[in-house]
Backbone bond lengths (Angstrom), bond angles and torsions (degrees), N, CA, C in turn:
res aa  C-N    CA-C-N  psi(-1)  N-CA   C-N-CA  omega(-1)  CA-C   N-CA-C  phi
1 X - - - 1.462 - - 1.529 110.06 -
2 X 1.325 116.06 134.84 1.457 120.21 173.79 1.526 109.02 -65.84
3 X 1.322 115.75 160.99 1.462 119.25 175.79 1.533 107.96 -67.32
4 X 1.330 115.21 111.07 1.464 120.22 -168.77 1.516 112.02 -135.02
5 X 1.332 115.13 140.46 1.456 122.29 167.92 1.523 107.18 -115.76
6 X 1.334 115.91 117.52 1.468 121.18 176.42 1.519 107.88 -99.55
7 X 1.323 116.27 124.61 1.455 121.59 178.36 1.521 109.81 -109.84
8 X 1.322 116.03 124.01 1.456 121.55 171.96 1.518 106.15 -98.67
9 X 1.318 115.41 102.23 1.454 121.97 -172.07 1.528 109.87 -113.08
10 X 1.340 115.97 -171.61 1.458 120.08 176.56 1.517 113.26 108.62
11 X 1.311 114.73 -168.85 1.461 121.93 -174.00 1.532 112.48 -64.73
12 X 1.347 116.89 155.66 1.464 120.32 169.70 1.536 109.58 -65.74
13 X 1.323 116.07 157.11 1.454 120.04 176.25 1.510 115.01 76.14
14 X 1.342 116.38 18.16 1.464 119.83 -176.97 1.520 113.40 -101.90
15 X 1.319 118.28 1.20 1.463 120.39 177.24 1.516 113.86 79.93
16 X 1.324 116.91 36.13 1.465 120.19 -178.54 1.528 112.10 -63.16
17 X 1.324 116.52 -40.61 1.472 119.42 -179.50 1.530 110.86 -64.30
18 X 1.323 116.13 -40.07 1.465 120.49 178.51 1.528 110.37 -62.59
19 X 1.334 115.71 -45.09 1.461 118.72 179.75 1.522 111.15 -66.54
20 X 1.317 117.28 -35.46 1.466 120.30 177.75 1.526 110.55 -59.09
21 X 1.326 116.91 -42.25 1.468 120.40 179.49 1.519 111.84 -64.01
22 X 1.331 117.20 -38.98 1.465 120.52 177.80 1.527 110.49 -63.78
23 X 1.328 116.11 -43.36 1.464 120.35 -179.00 1.521 110.73 -65.73
24 X 1.336 117.25 -41.68 1.466 120.62 -179.12 1.524 111.31 -64.80
25 X 1.335 117.11 -35.08 1.468 119.99 176.91 1.531 110.87 -61.66
26 X 1.324 116.31 -33.09 1.457 120.56 -179.08 1.528 112.78 -90.12
27 X 1.325 116.23 -20.93 1.469 121.06 177.87 1.534 107.61 -132.45
28 X 1.349 117.27 73.87 1.471 121.18 -171.80 1.519 114.28 -65.27
29 X 1.330 118.00 -12.39 1.461 119.41 177.87 1.524 112.37 -75.97
30 X 1.311 117.66 -9.86 1.460 121.57 178.63 1.527 110.68 -74.79
31 X 1.333 116.04 141.18 1.463 121.34 171.36 1.524 108.43 -105.98
32 X 1.334 116.07 134.36 1.455 120.44 177.53 1.525 109.51 -83.76
33 X 1.334 115.60 125.82 1.459 121.73 175.16 1.522 106.99 -124.04
34 X 1.327 115.77 108.69 1.462 121.11 -172.61 1.527 111.60 -114.33
35 X 1.333 118.33 122.66 1.471 120.10 175.52 1.524 112.18 -57.81
36 X 1.327 117.33 -38.78 1.464 119.84 -178.94 1.519 111.97 -65.37
37 X 1.326 117.71 -36.71 1.472 119.71 177.56 1.521 110.91 -60.06
38 X 1.323 115.90 -40.82 1.471 120.29 -179.56 1.526 110.26 -69.32
39 X 1.331 116.90 -43.11 1.467 120.67 176.90 1.531 110.41 -55.77
40 X 1.315 115.79 -47.63 1.459 120.43 -175.56 1.533 111.62 -64.54
41 X 1.322 117.17 -37.34 1.467 120.27 176.06 1.521 110.66 -63.12
42 X 1.322 116.59 -41.01 1.464 120.88 179.24 1.524 110.92 -66.95
43 X 1.332 116.52 -41.56 1.472 119.68 178.79 1.520 110.53 -61.03
44 X 1.345 116.36 -42.25 1.466 119.58 178.97 1.530 111.46 -66.68
45 X 1.303 116.83 -39.03 1.463 121.19 -175.24 1.531 112.02 -73.02
46 X 1.350 116.16 -44.17 1.462 120.11 -171.57 1.534 113.29 -107.62
47 X 1.322 117.39 -31.65 1.454 120.55 -174.30 1.521 111.28 69.16
48 X 1.331 116.16 168.90 1.467 120.28 176.42 1.527 108.76 -151.69
49 X 1.337 114.88 148.26 1.465 121.31 -178.01 1.523 112.91 -110.23
50 X 1.326 116.08 -14.21 1.462 120.58 -179.71 1.528 109.32 -140.43
51 X 1.320 116.05 165.12 1.463 119.74 176.22 1.521 111.40 -65.18
52 X 1.332 116.15 -29.26 1.463 119.52 177.85 1.525 110.58 -66.66
53 X 1.330 116.79 -42.92 1.462 119.94 177.03 1.525 110.79 -65.41
54 X 1.310 115.74 -38.33 1.462 120.08 177.44 1.521 110.23 -60.59
55 X 1.323 116.65 -44.06 1.457 120.96 -179.44 1.526 111.29 -64.93
56 X 1.318 116.92 -37.10 1.466 120.25 176.95 1.528 110.85 -61.06
57 X 1.327 116.52 -41.14 1.464 120.11 178.35 1.524 111.27 -68.29
58 X 1.313 116.50 -34.64 1.461 120.08 177.78 1.534 110.31 -64.71
59 X 1.327 116.61 -41.91 1.467 120.52 177.20 1.524 110.30 -61.59
60 X 1.332 116.69 -44.04 1.468 120.50 177.81 1.525 110.97 -62.09
61 X 1.319 115.86 -38.84 1.472 119.96 179.57 1.530 111.07 -63.91
62 X 1.322 116.70 -41.63 1.468 119.17 178.24 1.529 111.42 -64.47
63 X 1.316 116.94 -39.86 1.465 119.12 177.22 1.522 110.69 -61.68
64 X 1.332 116.43 -41.70 1.467 120.93 177.44 1.525 110.58 -64.25
65 X 1.311 116.27 -40.82 1.471 121.86 178.55 1.530 110.68 -57.27
66 X 1.313 116.36 -48.82 1.467 119.43 -179.69 1.520 111.42 -67.50
67 X 1.339 117.53 -35.71 1.467 120.26 177.59 1.528 110.79 -64.21
68 X 1.342 116.52 -43.30 1.468 119.89 178.93 1.522 110.78 -65.56
69 X 1.321 116.09 -39.45 1.462 119.78 178.24 1.524 110.60 -61.08
70 X 1.321 116.39 -44.53 1.459 119.99 -179.25 1.530 110.99 -63.75
71 X 1.330 117.04 -39.82 1.466 119.96 177.80 1.527 111.28 -62.48
72 X 1.326 116.43 -41.24 1.465 119.77 177.87 1.520 111.00 -66.44
73 X 1.318 116.81 -38.74 1.464 120.18 177.98 1.532 110.66 -64.28
74 X 1.322 116.52 -38.42 1.463 120.37 178.45 1.524 111.20 -59.25
75 X 1.353 116.17 -31.19 1.461 121.02 -179.00 1.533 112.13 -98.83
76 X 1.319 116.95 8.85 1.463 120.76 174.90 1.506 115.12 72.13
77 X 1.346 117.85 20.58 1.463 120.46 -179.46 1.532 110.95 -81.53
78 X 1.317 116.24 141.20 1.462 121.09 175.13 1.523 109.41 -90.48
79 X 1.324 115.82 141.88 1.462 121.59 -172.84 1.517 111.91 -125.84
80 X 1.339 114.52 155.57 1.456 121.95 167.31 1.530 106.45 -127.36
81 X 1.324 115.68 137.52 1.456 120.04 -175.25 1.524 109.33 -139.37
82 X 1.348 115.98 135.79 1.470 120.23 -176.78 1.522 110.34 -120.18
83 X 1.331 115.66 128.25 1.461 121.60 -179.42 1.534 107.84 -175.26
84 X 1.343 118.18 154.56 1.472 119.21 172.68 1.538 109.80 -75.98
85 X 1.317 116.41 70.65 1.463 120.83 -175.10 1.532 111.02 -60.23
86 X 1.337 114.87 151.59 1.458 120.88 -179.97 1.529 108.90 -142.73
87 X 1.316 116.49 -173.60 1.462 121.10 178.15 1.531 111.51 -61.64
88 X 1.315 116.69 -19.64 1.463 121.38 178.73 1.528 111.70 -61.61
89 X 1.334 116.45 -41.64 1.467 120.79 -177.88 1.530 113.37 -92.47
90 X 1.312 116.64 -18.61 1.476 119.92 -171.22 1.528 114.11 -57.56
91 X 1.343 120.44 -46.15 1.470 118.74 -177.58 1.527 113.70 -59.31
92 X 1.332 117.56 -42.15 1.466 119.90 -179.09 1.519 111.24 -69.01
93 X 1.336 116.51 -42.41 1.467 119.81 177.95 1.527 110.72 -62.25
94 X 1.313 115.85 -41.75 1.470 120.30 -179.97 1.516 110.79 -64.79
95 X 1.315 116.38 -41.84 1.465 120.94 -179.57 1.530 111.19 -63.54
96 X 1.338 117.13 -47.51 1.458 120.60 -177.61 1.524 112.26 -65.46
97 X 1.329 116.59 -43.15 1.471 118.86 -178.05 1.530 111.36 -67.72
98 X 1.310 116.81 -35.55 1.473 119.25 176.81 1.524 111.03 -70.32
99 X 1.313 115.52 -40.96 1.463 120.29 -178.42 1.522 112.06 -60.48
100 X 1.352 116.34 -37.75 1.462 119.93 -176.10 1.527 113.48 -105.43
101 X 1.311 116.90 10.03 1.464 120.60 174.52 1.515 114.32 68.69
102 X 1.323 116.93 39.30 1.459 122.12 -179.79 1.529 110.63 -99.87
103 X 1.329 115.37 140.03 1.447 119.16 169.61 1.531 108.76 -86.92
104 X 1.322 115.94 151.89 1.457 121.00 179.49 1.522 109.24 -118.24
105 X 1.315 116.25 133.34 1.457 122.85 172.35 1.527 107.54 -119.99
106 X 1.317 116.78 117.89 1.460 121.04 -178.11 1.522 110.20 -108.30
107 X 1.321 115.45 126.80 1.464 121.66 171.51 1.526 106.11 -107.56
108 X 1.329 115.18 110.03 1.464 120.65 -176.12 1.524 108.76 -98.76
109 X 1.342 115.04 115.58 1.459 121.20 -176.38 1.530 109.83 -97.11
110 X 1.318 115.22 125.61 1.460 120.63 179.92 1.525 109.01 -127.52
111 X 1.326 116.85 178.23 1.462 120.49 177.65 1.513 109.86 174.92
112 X 1.317 115.45 178.35 1.455 120.80 177.17 1.531 108.53 -69.02
113 X 1.307 116.12 125.02 1.457 120.36 -172.33 1.528 111.99 -60.25
114 X 1.335 117.34 -36.50 1.464 120.07 178.88 1.524 111.03 -61.85
115 X 1.327 116.35 -41.98 1.467 121.59 179.28 1.528 110.27 -66.06
116 X 1.325 115.73 -44.28 1.460 120.27 -178.33 1.523 111.97 -65.87
117 X 1.333 116.68 -34.69 1.462 120.26 178.54 1.527 110.59 -63.00
118 X 1.334 116.68 -42.81 1.461 120.05 179.08 1.525 110.52 -63.06
119 X 1.325 117.26 -39.38 1.462 120.50 177.33 1.515 111.11 -64.78
120 X 1.340 115.61 -42.37 1.457 119.86 -179.83 1.524 110.78 -63.53
121 X 1.327 117.35 -40.10 1.462 121.07 177.46 1.524 110.80 -59.08
122 X 1.327 115.92 -47.66 1.461 119.96 179.87 1.522 111.27 -63.68
123 X 1.320 115.75 -38.32 1.465 120.32 179.61 1.529 110.43 -63.80
124 X 1.333 117.06 -43.44 1.460 120.42 -178.46 1.523 111.95 -65.87
125 X 1.316 116.93 -27.91 1.463 120.88 -179.03 1.532 112.77 -87.88
126 X 1.327 115.88 -9.21 1.456 120.24 -179.61 1.529 110.63 -77.71
127 X 1.313 116.51 140.56 1.462 120.74 -176.98 1.527 113.89 -64.55
128 X 1.329 117.24 -17.86 1.458 119.41 179.42 1.534 112.18 -78.38
129 X 1.315 116.52 -14.14 1.465 121.84 -179.68 1.526 109.63 -81.13
130 X 1.318 116.79 130.26 1.460 120.61 -178.34 1.529 109.96 -63.97
131 X 1.350 115.34 133.26 1.460 120.82 -177.42 1.529 112.73 -62.40
132 X 1.319 116.81 -26.45 1.461 119.99 -178.86 1.515 113.92 -57.77
133 X 1.334 116.61 -24.82 1.471 120.31 -179.36 1.525 112.19 -72.04
134 X 1.332 117.12 -23.51 1.467 119.16 -170.06 1.530 112.80 -120.21
135 X 1.348 116.62 13.89 1.459 120.80 -179.93 1.524 110.64 -126.55
136 X 1.336 115.84 150.51 1.458 120.60 174.43 1.529 111.35 -90.36
137 X 1.327 116.70 -12.03 1.455 122.56 175.64 1.529 107.32 -142.95
138 X 1.335 116.52 130.81 1.468 118.80 -175.64 1.531 110.60 -148.15
139 X 1.332 114.91 138.47 1.458 122.96 167.51 1.522 107.30 -138.79
140 X 1.297 116.04 153.73 1.469 120.79 -170.85 1.524 112.57 -56.22
141 X 1.318 116.85 -25.60 1.470 120.45 -179.07 1.533 112.39 -76.61
142 X 1.339 116.91 -7.29 1.478 120.57 -177.13 1.529 111.47 -80.65
143 X 1.297 117.77 56.23 1.467 120.24 -174.55 1.522 113.37 -92.98
144 X 1.344 117.05 -10.90 1.469 119.61 -175.75 1.532 112.70 -100.04
145 X 1.322 116.24 10.27 1.462 119.88 -179.46 1.526 110.05 -70.05
146 X 1.323 116.24 134.79 1.470 120.88 174.56 1.520 108.99 -72.52
147 X 1.313 117.00 118.18 1.453 120.37 -174.80 1.528 112.77 -58.81
148 X 1.312 116.37 -38.09 1.467 119.28 -177.60 1.530 111.47 -65.97
149 X 1.339 117.06 -16.52 1.456 121.24 178.77 1.531 112.76 -101.80
150 X 1.326 117.37 7.43 1.471 120.85 -179.98 1.526 109.92 -60.14
151 X 1.339 115.14 144.45 1.465 119.02 -172.05 1.529 114.26 -92.52
152 X 1.324 117.68 6.74 1.470 118.76 179.69 1.526 111.56 -132.64
153 X 1.336 115.49 30.57 1.464 119.76 175.51 1.528 109.57 -71.44
154 X 1.315 116.27 141.69 1.465 120.65 179.32 1.518 110.67 -74.66
155 X 1.340 116.26 135.76 1.458 118.82 167.47 1.526 108.13 -95.92
156 X 1.316 115.94 172.47 1.467 119.18 -174.29 1.532 111.76 -61.90
157 X 1.339 116.36 -39.70 1.467 119.81 -178.03 1.522 111.36 -59.47
158 X 1.333 116.62 -45.35 1.467 120.33 179.93 1.529 110.93 -68.86
159 X 1.335 116.59 -39.84 1.461 120.37 179.13 1.527 110.18 -61.61
160 X 1.321 116.21 -46.10 1.474 121.24 179.70 1.529 109.94 -61.68
161 X 1.311 116.46 -42.95 1.464 121.29 179.82 1.523 110.88 -60.27
162 X 1.335 116.44 -45.13 1.464 119.68 179.55 1.525 111.84 -62.52
163 X 1.325 115.54 -42.58 1.456 119.82 -177.63 1.531 112.17 -67.10
164 X 1.321 116.44 -35.93 1.462 119.64 -172.32 1.529 114.20 -97.08
165 X 1.337 117.47 -17.66 1.464 118.90 -174.60 1.526 114.45 -113.12
166 X 1.321 117.63 -7.95 1.471 119.19 -177.48 1.531 113.33 -101.10
167 X 1.319 116.29 -1.23 1.460 119.10 176.85 1.510 115.23 79.44
168 X 1.345 117.04 14.79 1.463 119.47 179.75 1.531 111.74 -58.68
169 X 1.335 115.70 -38.54 1.461 119.90 -175.83 1.504 114.65 -80.23
170 X 1.338 116.89 -3.58 1.462 120.70 -179.80 1.524 112.73 -116.21
171 X 1.328 116.78 -5.44 1.468 119.06 -175.29 1.522 110.87 -59.70
172 X 1.327 115.04 132.51 1.465 120.02 173.50 1.523 108.75 -150.23
173 X 1.323 114.64 142.89 1.452 121.86 176.27 1.519 107.04 -153.51
174 X 1.324 116.44 126.98 1.454 120.03 -175.55 1.516 111.20 68.58
175 X 1.334 116.73 -153.61 1.463 120.31 174.54 1.518 108.84 -68.41
176 X 1.329 116.24 130.74 1.474 120.13 -174.59 1.517 110.91 -128.83
177 X 1.336 114.79 135.59 1.458 121.39 173.35 1.528 107.54 -124.52
178 X 1.322 116.57 140.74 1.463 120.88 179.63 1.524 109.22 -107.87
179 X 1.335 115.47 135.39 1.457 121.25 -177.92 1.522 109.11 -127.75
180 X 1.318 116.82 125.34 1.461 121.87 175.79 1.527 108.20 -86.15
181 X 1.333 116.33 120.39 1.469 120.61 -176.35 1.530 111.32 -113.48
182 X 1.333 117.04 24.19 1.463 120.29 178.66 1.522 110.94 -56.53
183 X 1.341 115.81 -37.60 1.458 122.38 177.98 1.522 107.88 -120.29
184 X 1.336 116.73 107.39 1.462 120.48 -176.63 1.524 112.65 -57.28
185 X 1.336 116.64 -31.93 1.463 119.73 -176.33 1.527 112.46 -70.74
186 X 1.318 116.85 -15.05 1.469 120.11 -178.45 1.531 112.62 -98.84
187 X 1.331 116.71 1.98 1.470 118.65 179.61 1.519 109.45 -73.33
188 X 1.303 116.25 127.27 1.472 121.93 -177.46 1.530 109.33 -94.10
189 X 1.318 115.81 80.31 1.460 119.69 -177.96 1.535 113.09 -59.92
190 X 1.336 119.66 -41.36 1.469 118.37 178.34 1.529 112.60 -58.46
191 X 1.323 116.69 -37.03 1.466 120.89 178.57 1.533 110.81 -65.79
192 X 1.322 116.15 -41.04 1.471 120.47 179.40 1.528 110.16 -66.38
193 X 1.327 116.40 -44.35 1.464 120.44 179.74 1.522 111.77 -64.22
194 X 1.338 116.59 -37.27 1.461 119.99 177.82 1.528 110.30 -67.53
195 X 1.316 116.08 -38.04 1.473 121.06 178.01 1.532 109.31 -59.03
196 X 1.338 116.44 -42.71 1.449 120.28 177.66 1.531 111.71 -68.74
197 X 1.334 115.47 -43.73 1.471 120.35 -179.46 1.523 111.04 -55.68
198 X 1.321 116.40 -39.65 1.472 121.00 -179.19 1.527 112.31 -66.17
199 X 1.326 117.06 -17.98 1.466 120.58 -174.61 1.515 114.04 -108.55
200 X 1.324 117.53 -29.28 1.457 118.91 -174.34 1.525 112.72 -99.69
């Protein structure tokens, strides 16, 4: 495999983690590096009492994410990373991949915003979803909170704003393919895997 960074980008609620698992099964040499995994570890370790403290931990998590990426690049490891990437992350990702001679393959997942919002709602209410995403104050002991009563759940207006104003649907870096995931049954996984095979 060439030195490669695969980015699963695009709107929230598009099943990026699910697609990452499918890709890793077909390319087991890939290591998954997830910004959300790092955020969640920090939330569990330190906790937060305000949105400002939460944001501080998110900034620390991103710094750790880039540090881990650079360490993997130093050792020539190929990575896959899933997040609704935007212009905010693009300069650093571009700088690191150029510095270490990595090619980038971006799979940008899009869909009907109404459909994606319903998926995101269900995801936030699922017990597998970290509580830190849906609370303005969190500590690891807060395990008995009723998810439907969480104070930082997204409403449709905020979800739509994030999707349309943060550039998630336009993000591209390196070779980019766009996949509409409004209907999971219509996703052509063999085509996506072949697209990657031709590049890595």
